[in-house]
N, C-alpha and C positions, 0 to 999 in steps of 0.2 A: 456549412463549413465542411471542408473535406476532412477525411480521416487523418491525412498527413498534417494538415494545419492544426487540427485539434491535438494530435500527438505532440507536435512541436510546442504548442502552448502549455500543455501539461508538463513536459520535460523542463521548459524554461521556468515554470512556477516551482517545480520540485527542486531544481538547482538553486533557486534563490534561498532555499532552506538549508543548504549545505553549511555546516559550521554551527548550526543550532545545537546546543547541548542536549543530552538525553535527560528527559524527566518523565518518569512513569506517569501516565495519564495526562501529560501536558499536550498542548496543541497551539503553541504560540511561537511563530517564527522569530528566531533570534533570542528567545527567552528559554524555551525548553519544550521538547515533545518526545513522545515515543513513536513507534512505527505507525500506530493507528492515528495518532495526532498529526503526523506528517500527511497522511492520506486525507484526513478530514480537512486540514488546512488548505491543501492544494485543491480539494473538492470545492471548498467555499470560494476560493479565488476563481476557479474555472466556471463553476455553475452559478455563481452570484448569490448563493445561499448556503447556509450551513446544512450539513447532513444531520441525521438524528444523533443525539448525544448517547453514548454507549452506557452511561451510568457507571458507578464505581466498579472496578475490577482489580483483583489482586494480581501480582506478577505471575503467579502460577495458576491463573484461572483456567487455562486450557487443559492442564493436567488433572484438574479436579472436576471439571464439568463434563456433561455428556452431550451438550449441544455444540454445534459448529457455528458459533455466533458470528465470526468474521465472514464465513461463506454465506450464511443466511442474510446478513446485512448487505453484502455485495449483490446478491440476487435481488433484493428489494430495490436497491438503488441503480444497479447497472443492467439488470436483466440477466439472461442466461450467460454462463461462462463461454469463452471461445477456446478453440483448440490451441494448445501451446504452439503448434506449427504456424498459426496465424497471428501470433503475438507480435506487437510492434511498439515502437517508442510511444510512451505515454500510457501504456496499459498497466493496470494494477495486477500485481502478482501476489498471491497468498501462499505461504509456505506451511507445510506440516512437517514436524521434526521426525515423525515415524508413523507407520501405518497404525491405525486404530486410535489416534489422538486427534483432537481438534486442530485446525489450522491456527497458528499462533503468531505468525510474523507476516508483515505486509511491506511491500515496496512498490516502486514505480519503475518500469523499464525505461532506460534512457536510450538504449539501442539494443541490438540483438544480443550483445554480450556484456551488458552493464545494467545496473539498477541503482536507484537511489532509495535509501532506507535509513531509519533511525536505529542505531545499534547501541546497546547499553554501554559498551566499552569506549565508543568513539563519537557518539552524537550522530547527526545526520551526515552521511557520507555517500559517495558513489563508489560502488564495489563492482568488481568483475563477477560475472555470473558463471563462476567456475563450476565444475561438475558437482562438487559437494553442495552447492546452493541449488543448481539446476534440478538435481534428482529429488529435491524436497518440495518443488513447486506442486501445490495441490490444485490450484485453479488460476485462470487468467480471466480478468474482466476488463472491458473497455469502458472508459468514461462515456456516458451518453452525451450527445450534443446539447449545449445549454438551450433552454427554451427562449 
């Protein structure tokens, strides 16, 4: 499958989650999810299997922990990060609120200037990748092709 086809499939799957309410640790389309649950749900649809379960985590886990759990999981499942300049539709983006803290938020690029994510105040939405979001991107990962 070409990268463009894969990216289009990922974006279509992510857009199907728009309107899902925000629920901490949730991962069910139409019922509730957080940003990680959205990525896990899209992963399961695209890859045909569930990714690892993250285990329980508090809303402030990134501020209290010393490991970069999201980035470590992305490396295990997607391989090395890709440069932001090569990012395209369907890629996973992980955000770090400030230097020295773990990446805490995840989304899926829908095009060069928009991304889909679960946001506590709004549920799953498609947002503009404005400078305040763009400067917080920690890494970009591409979904591998399904086996």
